[in-house]
py3Dmol code that shows the C-alpha trace and the ligand (Angstrom):
import py3Dmol

protein = """\
ATOM      1  CA  UNK A   1     -10.958  -4.867  25.455  1.00  0.00           C
ATOM      2  CA  UNK A   2     -13.296  -6.842  23.217  1.00  0.00           C
ATOM      3  CA  UNK A   3     -15.864  -4.087  23.364  1.00  0.00           C
ATOM      4  CA  UNK A   4     -13.424  -1.418  22.176  1.00  0.00           C
ATOM      5  CA  UNK A   5     -12.521  -3.423  19.064  1.00  0.00           C
ATOM      6  CA  UNK A   6     -14.931  -3.980  16.192  1.00  0.00           C
ATOM      7  CA  UNK A   7     -14.270  -5.528  12.822  1.00  0.00           C
ATOM      8  CA  UNK A   8     -16.649  -4.806   9.977  1.00  0.00           C
ATOM      9  CA  UNK A   9     -16.178  -7.098   6.998  1.00  0.00           C
ATOM     10  CA  UNK A  10     -17.407  -5.301   3.901  1.00  0.00           C
ATOM     11  CA  UNK A  11     -15.859  -7.613   1.340  1.00  0.00           C
ATOM     12  CA  UNK A  12     -18.293  -9.820  -0.546  1.00  0.00           C
ATOM     13  CA  UNK A  13     -17.862 -13.517   0.292  1.00  0.00           C
ATOM     14  CA  UNK A  14     -16.355 -14.332  -3.091  1.00  0.00           C
ATOM     15  CA  UNK A  15     -14.178 -11.189  -3.270  1.00  0.00           C
ATOM     16  CA  UNK A  16     -10.799 -12.912  -3.293  1.00  0.00           C
ATOM     17  CA  UNK A  17     -11.480 -15.520  -5.928  1.00  0.00           C
ATOM     18  CA  UNK A  18     -13.703 -13.292  -8.045  1.00  0.00           C
ATOM     19  CA  UNK A  19     -11.314 -10.348  -8.209  1.00  0.00           C
ATOM     20  CA  UNK A  20      -8.207 -12.511  -8.514  1.00  0.00           C
ATOM     21  CA  UNK A  21      -9.803 -14.322 -11.460  1.00  0.00           C
ATOM     22  CA  UNK A  22     -10.771 -11.047 -13.100  1.00  0.00           C
ATOM     23  CA  UNK A  23      -7.272  -9.647 -12.576  1.00  0.00           C
ATOM     24  CA  UNK A  24      -5.568 -12.722 -14.003  1.00  0.00           C
ATOM     25  CA  UNK A  25      -7.864 -12.870 -17.025  1.00  0.00           C
ATOM     26  CA  UNK A  26      -7.606  -9.143 -17.619  1.00  0.00           C
ATOM     27  CA  UNK A  27      -3.886  -8.846 -16.959  1.00  0.00           C
ATOM     28  CA  UNK A  28      -2.094 -12.083 -17.735  1.00  0.00           C
ATOM     29  CA  UNK A  29      -3.978 -13.458 -20.714  1.00  0.00           C
ATOM     30  CA  UNK A  30      -2.576 -10.939 -23.202  1.00  0.00           C
ATOM     31  CA  UNK A  31       0.687  -9.046 -23.643  1.00  0.00           C
ATOM     32  CA  UNK A  32       1.994  -6.891 -22.030  1.00  0.00           C
ATOM     33  CA  UNK A  33       1.271  -9.192 -19.131  1.00  0.00           C
ATOM     34  CA  UNK A  34       0.582  -7.522 -15.799  1.00  0.00           C
ATOM     35  CA  UNK A  35      -0.759  -8.391 -12.371  1.00  0.00           C
ATOM     36  CA  UNK A  36      -1.854  -5.895  -9.708  1.00  0.00           C
ATOM     37  CA  UNK A  37       0.493  -5.857  -6.686  1.00  0.00           C
ATOM     38  CA  UNK A  38      -2.258  -6.450  -4.153  1.00  0.00           C
ATOM     39  CA  UNK A  39      -1.965 -10.213  -4.710  1.00  0.00           C
ATOM     40  CA  UNK A  40       1.485 -10.344  -3.096  1.00  0.00           C
ATOM     41  CA  UNK A  41       0.027 -10.051   0.367  1.00  0.00           C
ATOM     42  CA  UNK A  42      -1.075 -13.444   1.625  1.00  0.00           C
ATOM     43  CA  UNK A  43       0.365 -14.488   5.010  1.00  0.00           C
ATOM     44  CA  UNK A  44       3.767 -15.352   3.528  1.00  0.00           C
ATOM     45  CA  UNK A  45       3.825 -12.260   1.321  1.00  0.00           C
ATOM     46  CA  UNK A  46       2.990 -10.001   4.263  1.00  0.00           C
ATOM     47  CA  UNK A  47       5.807 -11.610   6.283  1.00  0.00           C
ATOM     48  CA  UNK A  48       8.221 -11.128   3.380  1.00  0.00           C
ATOM     49  CA  UNK A  49       7.173  -7.485   3.093  1.00  0.00           C
ATOM     50  CA  UNK A  50       7.881  -7.039   6.817  1.00  0.00           C
ATOM     51  CA  UNK A  51      11.357  -8.434   6.155  1.00  0.00           C
ATOM     52  CA  UNK A  52      11.783  -6.043   3.219  1.00  0.00           C
ATOM     53  CA  UNK A  53      11.082  -3.066   5.493  1.00  0.00           C
ATOM     54  CA  UNK A  54      14.113  -4.099   7.573  1.00  0.00           C
ATOM     55  CA  UNK A  55      16.525  -4.549   4.645  1.00  0.00           C
ATOM     56  CA  UNK A  56      19.471  -2.130   4.516  1.00  0.00           C
ATOM     57  CA  UNK A  57      18.610  -1.330   0.864  1.00  0.00           C
ATOM     58  CA  UNK A  58      14.920  -0.628   1.491  1.00  0.00           C
ATOM     59  CA  UNK A  59      15.068   2.913   2.866  1.00  0.00           C
ATOM     60  CA  UNK A  60      11.397   4.076   2.435  1.00  0.00           C
ATOM     61  CA  UNK A  61      10.031   2.616   5.674  1.00  0.00           C
ATOM     62  CA  UNK A  62      12.863   4.020   7.783  1.00  0.00           C
ATOM     63  CA  UNK A  63      12.803   7.389   6.038  1.00  0.00           C
ATOM     64  CA  UNK A  64       9.064   7.739   6.584  1.00  0.00           C
ATOM     65  CA  UNK A  65       9.466   6.654  10.192  1.00  0.00           C
ATOM     66  CA  UNK A  66      12.107   9.348  10.715  1.00  0.00           C
ATOM     67  CA  UNK A  67       9.716  11.994   9.438  1.00  0.00           C
ATOM     68  CA  UNK A  68       6.817  10.683  11.504  1.00  0.00           C
ATOM     69  CA  UNK A  69       8.909  10.505  14.656  1.00  0.00           C
ATOM     70  CA  UNK A  70       9.857  14.132  14.264  1.00  0.00           C
ATOM     71  CA  UNK A  71       6.524  15.495  12.988  1.00  0.00           C
ATOM     72  CA  UNK A  72       3.843  13.486  14.773  1.00  0.00           C
ATOM     73  CA  UNK A  73       3.407  16.092  17.554  1.00  0.00           C
ATOM     74  CA  UNK A  74       3.005  18.824  14.937  1.00  0.00           C
ATOM     75  CA  UNK A  75       0.526  16.698  12.979  1.00  0.00           C
ATOM     76  CA  UNK A  76      -1.476  16.121  16.174  1.00  0.00           C
ATOM     77  CA  UNK A  77      -1.477  19.832  16.997  1.00  0.00           C
ATOM     78  CA  UNK A  78      -2.413  20.876  13.466  1.00  0.00           C
ATOM     79  CA  UNK A  79      -5.209  18.354  12.981  1.00  0.00           C
ATOM     80  CA  UNK A  80      -6.605  17.823  16.516  1.00  0.00           C
ATOM     81  CA  UNK A  81      -8.065  14.669  15.026  1.00  0.00           C
ATOM     82  CA  UNK A  82     -10.816  12.721  16.812  1.00  0.00           C
ATOM     83  CA  UNK A  83     -10.500   9.833  14.370  1.00  0.00           C
ATOM     84  CA  UNK A  84      -7.429   8.453  12.701  1.00  0.00           C
ATOM     85  CA  UNK A  85      -8.395   6.537   9.579  1.00  0.00           C
ATOM     86  CA  UNK A  86      -5.654   4.488   7.996  1.00  0.00           C
ATOM     87  CA  UNK A  87      -5.864   2.972   4.530  1.00  0.00           C
ATOM     88  CA  UNK A  88      -3.929  -0.225   3.873  1.00  0.00           C
ATOM     89  CA  UNK A  89      -2.825  -0.283   7.492  1.00  0.00           C
ATOM     90  CA  UNK A  90      -1.151  -3.708   7.414  1.00  0.00           C
ATOM     91  CA  UNK A  91       0.771  -4.216  10.651  1.00  0.00           C
ATOM     92  CA  UNK A  92       0.180  -0.617  11.862  1.00  0.00           C
ATOM     93  CA  UNK A  93       3.753  -0.214  13.142  1.00  0.00           C
ATOM     94  CA  UNK A  94       4.197   3.386  12.000  1.00  0.00           C
ATOM     95  CA  UNK A  95       0.692   4.189  13.099  1.00  0.00           C
ATOM     96  CA  UNK A  96       1.770   4.045  16.714  1.00  0.00           C
ATOM     97  CA  UNK A  97       3.826   7.196  16.266  1.00  0.00           C
ATOM     98  CA  UNK A  98       0.634   8.983  15.247  1.00  0.00           C
ATOM     99  CA  UNK A  99      -1.487   7.320  17.920  1.00  0.00           C
ATOM    100  CA  UNK A 100       1.030   8.335  20.595  1.00  0.00           C
ATOM    101  CA  UNK A 101       0.997  11.966  19.514  1.00  0.00           C
ATOM    102  CA  UNK A 102      -2.768  12.136  19.034  1.00  0.00           C
ATOM    103  CA  UNK A 103      -3.546  10.499  22.373  1.00  0.00           C
ATOM    104  CA  UNK A 104      -1.011  12.777  24.098  1.00  0.00           C
ATOM    105  CA  UNK A 105      -2.827  15.715  22.498  1.00  0.00           C
ATOM    106  CA  UNK A 106      -6.050  14.404  24.050  1.00  0.00           C
ATOM    107  CA  UNK A 107      -8.202  14.646  20.914  1.00  0.00           C
ATOM    108  CA  UNK A 108      -8.229  11.088  19.626  1.00  0.00           C
ATOM    109  CA  UNK A 109     -11.247   8.855  20.308  1.00  0.00           C
ATOM    110  CA  UNK A 110     -11.073   6.347  17.517  1.00  0.00           C
ATOM    111  CA  UNK A 111      -8.668   4.513  15.254  1.00  0.00           C
ATOM    112  CA  UNK A 112     -10.253   3.208  12.059  1.00  0.00           C
ATOM    113  CA  UNK A 113      -7.881   1.005  10.057  1.00  0.00           C
ATOM    114  CA  UNK A 114      -8.983  -0.288   6.674  1.00  0.00           C
ATOM    115  CA  UNK A 115      -7.302  -3.202   4.942  1.00  0.00           C
ATOM    116  CA  UNK A 116      -8.128  -6.173   2.702  1.00  0.00           C
ATOM    117  CA  UNK A 117      -6.589  -8.520   5.254  1.00  0.00           C
ATOM    118  CA  UNK A 118      -8.917  -9.402   8.136  1.00  0.00           C
ATOM    119  CA  UNK A 119      -6.133 -11.268   9.924  1.00  0.00           C
ATOM    120  CA  UNK A 120      -3.749  -8.273   9.783  1.00  0.00           C
ATOM    121  CA  UNK A 121      -6.533  -6.039  11.129  1.00  0.00           C
ATOM    122  CA  UNK A 122      -7.333  -8.436  13.953  1.00  0.00           C
ATOM    123  CA  UNK A 123      -3.734  -8.834  15.005  1.00  0.00           C
ATOM    124  CA  UNK A 124      -2.917  -5.125  14.871  1.00  0.00           C
ATOM    125  CA  UNK A 125      -6.291  -4.040  16.282  1.00  0.00           C
ATOM    126  CA  UNK A 126      -6.087  -6.248  19.327  1.00  0.00           C
ATOM    127  CA  UNK A 127      -2.577  -5.046  20.154  1.00  0.00           C
ATOM    128  CA  UNK A 128      -3.620  -1.405  19.788  1.00  0.00           C
ATOM    129  CA  UNK A 129      -6.703  -1.794  21.974  1.00  0.00           C
ATOM    130  CA  UNK A 130      -4.446  -3.364  24.597  1.00  0.00           C
ATOM    131  CA  UNK A 131      -1.816  -0.614  24.431  1.00  0.00           C
ATOM    132  CA  UNK A 132      -4.133   2.405  24.165  1.00  0.00           C
ATOM    133  CA  UNK A 133      -6.690   2.323  26.963  1.00  0.00           C
ATOM    134  CA  UNK A 134      -9.740   4.367  26.119  1.00  0.00           C
ATOM    135  CA  UNK A 135      -9.208   4.223  22.373  1.00  0.00           C
ATOM    136  CA  UNK A 136     -11.879   2.593  20.225  1.00  0.00           C
ATOM    137  CA  UNK A 137     -10.645   0.614  17.257  1.00  0.00           C
ATOM    138  CA  UNK A 138     -13.180   0.255  14.457  1.00  0.00           C
ATOM    139  CA  UNK A 139     -11.542  -1.858  11.756  1.00  0.00           C
ATOM    140  CA  UNK A 140     -12.984  -2.357   8.288  1.00  0.00           C
ATOM    141  CA  UNK A 141     -12.129  -5.162   5.905  1.00  0.00           C
ATOM    142  CA  UNK A 142     -12.468  -3.514   2.505  1.00  0.00           C
ATOM    143  CA  UNK A 143     -10.711  -2.801  -0.756  1.00  0.00           C
ATOM    144  CA  UNK A 144     -10.336   0.975  -0.883  1.00  0.00           C
ATOM    145  CA  UNK A 145     -10.141   0.826  -4.658  1.00  0.00           C
ATOM    146  CA  UNK A 146     -13.876   0.002  -4.546  1.00  0.00           C
ATOM    147  CA  UNK A 147     -14.603   3.326  -2.843  1.00  0.00           C
ATOM    148  CA  UNK A 148     -14.690   4.460   0.758  1.00  0.00           C
ATOM    149  CA  UNK A 149     -17.520   4.566   3.246  1.00  0.00           C
ATOM    150  CA  UNK A 150     -16.251   6.766   6.065  1.00  0.00           C
ATOM    151  CA  UNK A 151     -19.647   8.082   7.102  1.00  0.00           C
ATOM    152  CA  UNK A 152     -20.039   7.646  10.854  1.00  0.00           C
ATOM    153  CA  UNK A 153     -16.551   8.427  12.181  1.00  0.00           C
ATOM    154  CA  UNK A 154     -16.339  11.445  14.525  1.00  0.00           C
ATOM    155  CA  UNK A 155     -14.442  14.436  13.122  1.00  0.00           C
ATOM    156  CA  UNK A 156     -12.076  16.018  12.573  1.00  0.00           C
ATOM    157  CA  UNK A 157     -10.664  12.981  10.820  1.00  0.00           C
ATOM    158  CA  UNK A 158      -7.083  12.411   9.832  1.00  0.00           C
ATOM    159  CA  UNK A 159      -6.862  10.010   6.933  1.00  0.00           C
ATOM    160  CA  UNK A 160      -3.424   8.441   6.670  1.00  0.00           C
ATOM    161  CA  UNK A 161      -2.205   6.682   3.556  1.00  0.00           C
ATOM    162  CA  UNK A 162       1.392   5.856   4.370  1.00  0.00           C
ATOM    163  CA  UNK A 163       4.306   3.860   3.016  1.00  0.00           C
ATOM    164  CA  UNK A 164       4.078   5.279  -0.515  1.00  0.00           C
ATOM    165  CA  UNK A 165       1.416   2.737  -1.363  1.00  0.00           C
ATOM    166  CA  UNK A 166       0.056   5.557  -3.565  1.00  0.00           C
ATOM    167  CA  UNK A 167       3.028   4.676  -5.813  1.00  0.00           C
ATOM    168  CA  UNK A 168       1.308   1.423  -6.755  1.00  0.00           C
ATOM    169  CA  UNK A 169      -1.245   3.472  -8.697  1.00  0.00           C
ATOM    170  CA  UNK A 170      -0.550   4.943 -12.108  1.00  0.00           C
ATOM    171  CA  UNK A 171      -1.437   8.585 -12.816  1.00  0.00           C
ATOM    172  CA  UNK A 172      -4.969   7.734 -13.945  1.00  0.00           C
ATOM    173  CA  UNK A 173      -5.716   5.565 -10.904  1.00  0.00           C
ATOM    174  CA  UNK A 174      -4.320   8.256  -8.601  1.00  0.00           C
ATOM    175  CA  UNK A 175      -6.613  10.857 -10.114  1.00  0.00           C
ATOM    176  CA  UNK A 176      -9.660   8.662  -9.457  1.00  0.00           C
ATOM    177  CA  UNK A 177      -8.378   7.883  -5.965  1.00  0.00           C
ATOM    178  CA  UNK A 178      -7.917  11.567  -4.966  1.00  0.00           C
ATOM    179  CA  UNK A 179     -11.328  12.503  -6.301  1.00  0.00           C
ATOM    180  CA  UNK A 180     -13.088   9.637  -4.514  1.00  0.00           C
ATOM    181  CA  UNK A 181     -11.279  10.583  -1.324  1.00  0.00           C
ATOM    182  CA  UNK A 182     -12.039  14.293  -1.646  1.00  0.00           C
ATOM    183  CA  UNK A 183     -15.729  13.424  -1.982  1.00  0.00           C
ATOM    184  CA  UNK A 184     -15.682  11.264   1.165  1.00  0.00           C
ATOM    185  CA  UNK A 185     -13.965  13.896   3.348  1.00  0.00           C
ATOM    186  CA  UNK A 186     -15.404  17.078   4.823  1.00  0.00           C
ATOM    187  CA  UNK A 187     -13.685  20.442   5.109  1.00  0.00           C
ATOM    188  CA  UNK A 188     -12.224  19.732   8.605  1.00  0.00           C
ATOM    189  CA  UNK A 189     -10.684  16.439   7.580  1.00  0.00           C
ATOM    190  CA  UNK A 190      -7.102  16.136   6.389  1.00  0.00           C
ATOM    191  CA  UNK A 191      -5.124  13.712   4.305  1.00  0.00           C
ATOM    192  CA  UNK A 192      -1.684  12.550   5.471  1.00  0.00           C
ATOM    193  CA  UNK A 193       0.111  11.026   2.529  1.00  0.00           C
ATOM    194  CA  UNK A 194       3.510   9.298   2.418  1.00  0.00           C
ATOM    195  CA  UNK A 195       5.292   9.414  -0.935  1.00  0.00           C
ATOM    196  CA  UNK A 196       8.664   8.124  -2.018  1.00  0.00           C
ATOM    197  CA  UNK A 197      10.718  10.634  -4.009  1.00  0.00           C
ATOM    198  CA  UNK A 198      12.691  10.457  -7.252  1.00  0.00           C
ATOM    199  CA  UNK A 199      16.372   9.904  -6.515  1.00  0.00           C
ATOM    200  CA  UNK A 200      19.511   8.214  -7.801  1.00  0.00           C
ATOM    201  CA  UNK A 201      18.492   5.267 -10.000  1.00  0.00           C
ATOM    202  CA  UNK A 202      21.013   2.902  -8.396  1.00  0.00           C
ATOM    203  CA  UNK A 203      19.596   3.571  -4.936  1.00  0.00           C
ATOM    204  CA  UNK A 204      16.069   2.997  -6.250  1.00  0.00           C
ATOM    205  CA  UNK A 205      16.884  -0.234  -8.045  1.00  0.00           C
ATOM    206  CA  UNK A 206      18.790  -1.685  -5.082  1.00  0.00           C
ATOM    207  CA  UNK A 207      15.759  -1.003  -2.868  1.00  0.00           C
ATOM    208  CA  UNK A 208      13.791  -3.374  -5.124  1.00  0.00           C
ATOM    209  CA  UNK A 209      16.549  -5.875  -5.830  1.00  0.00           C
ATOM    210  CA  UNK A 210      18.300  -6.519  -2.539  1.00  0.00           C
ATOM    211  CA  UNK A 211      21.475  -8.520  -2.119  1.00  0.00           C
ATOM    212  CA  UNK A 212      19.879 -11.273  -0.028  1.00  0.00           C
ATOM    213  CA  UNK A 213      17.014 -11.912  -2.465  1.00  0.00           C
ATOM    214  CA  UNK A 214      14.124 -11.214  -0.088  1.00  0.00           C
ATOM    215  CA  UNK A 215      12.451  -8.961  -2.660  1.00  0.00           C
ATOM    216  CA  UNK A 216      12.876 -11.658  -5.328  1.00  0.00           C
ATOM    217  CA  UNK A 217      11.055 -14.099  -3.011  1.00  0.00           C
ATOM    218  CA  UNK A 218       8.371 -11.501  -2.371  1.00  0.00           C
ATOM    219  CA  UNK A 219       7.915 -10.970  -6.110  1.00  0.00           C
ATOM    220  CA  UNK A 220       7.724 -14.697  -6.828  1.00  0.00           C
ATOM    221  CA  UNK A 221       5.266 -15.175  -3.988  1.00  0.00           C
ATOM    222  CA  UNK A 222       2.501 -14.002  -6.303  1.00  0.00           C
ATOM    223  CA  UNK A 223       3.098 -17.149  -8.377  1.00  0.00           C
ATOM    224  CA  UNK A 224       2.527 -19.311  -5.297  1.00  0.00           C
ATOM    225  CA  UNK A 225      -0.684 -17.373  -4.656  1.00  0.00           C
ATOM    226  CA  UNK A 226      -1.896 -18.102  -8.211  1.00  0.00           C
ATOM    227  CA  UNK A 227      -0.929 -21.761  -7.907  1.00  0.00           C
ATOM    228  CA  UNK A 228      -2.826 -22.155  -4.651  1.00  0.00           C
ATOM    229  CA  UNK A 229      -5.871 -20.012  -5.400  1.00  0.00           C
ATOM    230  CA  UNK A 230      -6.440 -20.806  -9.072  1.00  0.00           C
ATOM    231  CA  UNK A 231      -4.738 -24.177  -9.518  1.00  0.00           C
ATOM    232  CA  UNK A 232      -2.023 -22.693 -11.719  1.00  0.00           C
ATOM    233  CA  UNK A 233       1.281 -24.495 -12.311  1.00  0.00           C
ATOM    234  CA  UNK A 234       3.842 -21.686 -12.251  1.00  0.00           C
ATOM    235  CA  UNK A 235       7.403 -22.810 -11.452  1.00  0.00           C
ATOM    236  CA  UNK A 236       8.952 -20.032  -9.395  1.00  0.00           C
ATOM    237  CA  UNK A 237      12.462 -21.049 -10.529  1.00  0.00           C
ATOM    238  CA  UNK A 238      11.483 -20.635 -14.176  1.00  0.00           C
ATOM    239  CA  UNK A 239      11.304 -16.862 -13.589  1.00  0.00           C
ATOM    240  CA  UNK A 240      13.894 -14.257 -12.829  1.00  0.00           C
ATOM    241  CA  UNK A 241      13.136 -11.342 -10.511  1.00  0.00           C
ATOM    242  CA  UNK A 242      13.910  -8.043 -12.278  1.00  0.00           C
ATOM    243  CA  UNK A 243      13.671  -4.469 -10.982  1.00  0.00           C
ATOM    244  CA  UNK A 244      13.501  -1.877 -13.785  1.00  0.00           C
ATOM    245  CA  UNK A 245      13.570   1.920 -13.688  1.00  0.00           C
ATOM    246  CA  UNK A 246      10.977   3.298 -16.100  1.00  0.00           C
ATOM    247  CA  UNK A 247      12.345   6.738 -16.993  1.00  0.00           C
ATOM    248  CA  UNK A 248       9.263   7.950 -18.816  1.00  0.00           C
ATOM    249  CA  UNK A 249       6.918   7.300 -15.894  1.00  0.00           C
ATOM    250  CA  UNK A 250       9.508   7.767 -13.143  1.00  0.00           C
ATOM    251  CA  UNK A 251       8.713   4.477 -11.502  1.00  0.00           C
ATOM    252  CA  UNK A 252      10.411   1.293 -10.415  1.00  0.00           C
ATOM    253  CA  UNK A 253       8.752  -1.774 -11.872  1.00  0.00           C
ATOM    254  CA  UNK A 254       9.086  -5.308 -10.653  1.00  0.00           C
ATOM    255  CA  UNK A 255       8.916  -7.927 -13.341  1.00  0.00           C
ATOM    256  CA  UNK A 256       9.079 -11.702 -13.429  1.00  0.00           C
ATOM    257  CA  UNK A 257      11.027 -12.665 -16.533  1.00  0.00           C
ATOM    258  CA  UNK A 258      10.448 -16.047 -18.088  1.00  0.00           C
ATOM    259  CA  UNK A 259      13.851 -17.761 -18.254  1.00  0.00           C
ATOM    260  CA  UNK A 260      12.790 -19.919 -21.224  1.00  0.00           C
ATOM    261  CA  UNK A 261       9.842 -20.454 -23.554  1.00  0.00           C
ATOM    262  CA  UNK A 262       7.205 -22.185 -21.456  1.00  0.00           C
ATOM    263  CA  UNK A 263       3.509 -22.893 -21.191  1.00  0.00           C
ATOM    264  CA  UNK A 264       1.760 -22.235 -17.904  1.00  0.00           C
ATOM    265  CA  UNK A 265      -1.710 -23.567 -17.149  1.00  0.00           C
ATOM    266  CA  UNK A 266      -4.240 -21.824 -14.943  1.00  0.00           C
ATOM    267  CA  UNK A 267      -6.614 -24.703 -14.290  1.00  0.00           C
ATOM    268  CA  UNK A 268      -9.538 -22.869 -12.705  1.00  0.00           C
ATOM    269  CA  UNK A 269      -9.641 -20.365 -15.569  1.00  0.00           C
ATOM    270  CA  UNK A 270      -9.127 -22.913 -18.339  1.00  0.00           C
ATOM    271  CA  UNK A 271      -6.251 -20.750 -19.381  1.00  0.00           C
ATOM    272  CA  UNK A 272      -3.011 -21.687 -21.051  1.00  0.00           C
ATOM    273  CA  UNK A 273      -0.296 -19.017 -21.240  1.00  0.00           C
ATOM    274  CA  UNK A 274       2.482 -19.305 -23.790  1.00  0.00           C
ATOM    275  CA  UNK A 275       5.425 -17.315 -22.527  1.00  0.00           C
ATOM    276  CA  UNK A 276       8.393 -16.547 -24.739  1.00  0.00           C
ATOM    277  CA  UNK A 277      11.941 -16.730 -23.417  1.00  0.00           C
ATOM    278  CA  UNK A 278      12.685 -13.351 -21.841  1.00  0.00           C
ATOM    279  CA  UNK A 279       9.039 -12.329 -21.723  1.00  0.00           C
ATOM    280  CA  UNK A 280       8.086 -10.300 -18.657  1.00  0.00           C
ATOM    281  CA  UNK A 281       5.111 -10.350 -16.345  1.00  0.00           C
ATOM    282  CA  UNK A 282       4.920  -6.921 -14.699  1.00  0.00           C
ATOM    283  CA  UNK A 283       3.889  -7.460 -11.100  1.00  0.00           C
ATOM    284  CA  UNK A 284       4.239  -3.986  -9.576  1.00  0.00           C
ATOM    285  CA  UNK A 285       4.723  -0.341 -10.352  1.00  0.00           C
ATOM    286  CA  UNK A 286       6.174   1.837  -7.627  1.00  0.00           C
ATOM    287  CA  UNK A 287       5.948   5.446  -8.763  1.00  0.00           C
ATOM    288  CA  UNK A 288       8.408   7.969  -7.367  1.00  0.00           C
ATOM    289  CA  UNK A 289       7.343  11.567  -6.879  1.00  0.00           C
ATOM    290  CA  UNK A 290       8.528  15.179  -7.115  1.00  0.00           C
ATOM    291  CA  UNK A 291       7.158  17.960  -4.956  1.00  0.00           C
ATOM    292  CA  UNK A 292       5.849  20.115  -7.772  1.00  0.00           C
ATOM    293  CA  UNK A 293       4.066  17.450  -9.765  1.00  0.00           C
ATOM    294  CA  UNK A 294       2.621  15.686  -6.716  1.00  0.00           C
ATOM    295  CA  UNK A 295       1.286  18.996  -5.393  1.00  0.00           C
ATOM    296  CA  UNK A 296      -0.219  19.703  -8.821  1.00  0.00           C
ATOM    297  CA  UNK A 297      -1.906  16.333  -9.209  1.00  0.00           C
ATOM    298  CA  UNK A 298      -3.357  16.591  -5.697  1.00  0.00           C
ATOM    299  CA  UNK A 299      -4.696  20.015  -6.601  1.00  0.00           C
ATOM    300  CA  UNK A 300      -6.363  18.569  -9.651  1.00  0.00           C
ATOM    301  CA  UNK A 301      -7.783  15.795  -7.509  1.00  0.00           C
ATOM    302  CA  UNK A 302      -9.308  18.270  -5.056  1.00  0.00           C
ATOM    303  CA  UNK A 303      -6.599  18.652  -2.373  1.00  0.00           C
ATOM    304  CA  UNK A 304      -4.421  21.581  -1.333  1.00  0.00           C
ATOM    305  CA  UNK A 305      -1.060  20.651   0.155  1.00  0.00           C
ATOM    306  CA  UNK A 306      -0.582  22.550   3.445  1.00  0.00           C
ATOM    307  CA  UNK A 307       2.617  20.953   4.768  1.00  0.00           C
ATOM    308  CA  UNK A 308       5.432  19.050   3.126  1.00  0.00           C
ATOM    309  CA  UNK A 309       8.057  17.340   5.246  1.00  0.00           C
ATOM    310  CA  UNK A 310      10.997  15.185   4.207  1.00  0.00           C
ATOM    311  CA  UNK A 311      13.684  13.202   5.985  1.00  0.00           C
ATOM    312  CA  UNK A 312      17.098  14.918   6.236  1.00  0.00           C
ATOM    313  CA  UNK A 313      18.260  13.167   3.057  1.00  0.00           C
ATOM    314  CA  UNK A 314      15.114  14.125   1.105  1.00  0.00           C
ATOM    315  CA  UNK A 315      14.418  10.542   0.164  1.00  0.00           C
ATOM    316  CA  UNK A 316      10.786  10.474   1.232  1.00  0.00           C
ATOM    317  CA  UNK A 317       7.990  12.999   1.750  1.00  0.00           C
ATOM    318  CA  UNK A 318       5.098  13.157   4.158  1.00  0.00           C
ATOM    319  CA  UNK A 319       2.454  15.732   3.340  1.00  0.00           C
ATOM    320  CA  UNK A 320      -0.706  17.113   4.863  1.00  0.00           C
ATOM    321  CA  UNK A 321      -3.401  18.149   2.410  1.00  0.00           C
ATOM    322  CA  UNK A 322      -6.946  19.431   2.843  1.00  0.00           C
ATOM    323  CA  UNK A 323      -9.933  18.869   0.582  1.00  0.00           C
TER     324      UNK A 323
END
"""
ligand_1 = """\
14
AVJ
C 4.194 -1.224 0.023
C 3.755 -0.688 -2.233
C 4.946 0.829 -0.887
O 6.309 -0.166 -3.654
O 7.908 0.087 -2.224
C 8.500 -3.257 -1.558
C 6.018 -2.626 -1.895
N 7.578 -3.874 -3.380
N 9.419 -3.913 -2.292
C 6.829 -0.377 -2.554
C 7.336 -3.233 -2.254
C 8.853 -4.282 -3.388
C 6.074 -1.200 -1.516
N 4.749 -0.595 -1.181
"""
view = py3Dmol.view(width=600, height=400)
view.addModel(protein, "pdb")
view.setStyle({"model": 0}, {"cartoon": {"style": "trace"}})
view.addModel(ligand_1, "xyz")
view.setStyle({"model": 1}, {"stick": {}})
view.zoomTo()
view.show()
């Protein structure tokens, strides 16, 4: 099994501290205060996200799974992929639906997950090697925002970017992302993209503000990350978890709202933040999509949408696009 699993760590040794510092200085030091969502996902944050995917209010994971369950055989037949590349693979639970269909189709030789978390890749990779005899797992620890190096994977390659993680990017970041991706793929490769769709605002807000408060814990987890990694002194209880629908940009935003005027110190950055009562830190954007505009932005980014599938309730879309 060992020999079928490789892990290539492409992150520079100081990646976590260096980029976290840059993000905090660039995002938190001045208003409007923002933090990129990637810092939620330490061990505890990843566990909380797993819990979120099982919440009754958080429909995206289940909706995407419904589509994948139904369409995986078609995706395997259409792509005949030799390599499945997955960006931001995390626990790889939904991936198994694709792996099952692609191994049944007899084309798949390699699974290449890419994630910033080495531990998530190790855990998922080892389980997959165990459960799929004959499959090679070539995992890469990398931040796909820094570009992709997909060079030596056998084709045709199916590149999966699931879970509507694309929604964490604003329109400008998505444009750069599509173009970078289009340049790394060849004409027999395909992109499989999961995207959450615009729907009733109440349904959207509840998905990000659940009754049991798991999402609030997840949101506040980023404060624990900053306390631990940068010696900050955030008090989680001094902030309120807020989910907001941004009508102009058609996105849900998660904010942490300062309950009172307070000063927070970030020791390792020599930074002192004066927060007003009611002032928000924006910790995540989760863009919601429409078929026409998503198809158009992909086109502009170098991709033609070939298939568009939704769950029966049209909450979520899975699409196949070619460069
Ligand atoms: C993993 C980024 C797709 O935006 O829905 C879940 C993360 N945040 N609940 C999303 C998340 C709050 C999730 N993504």
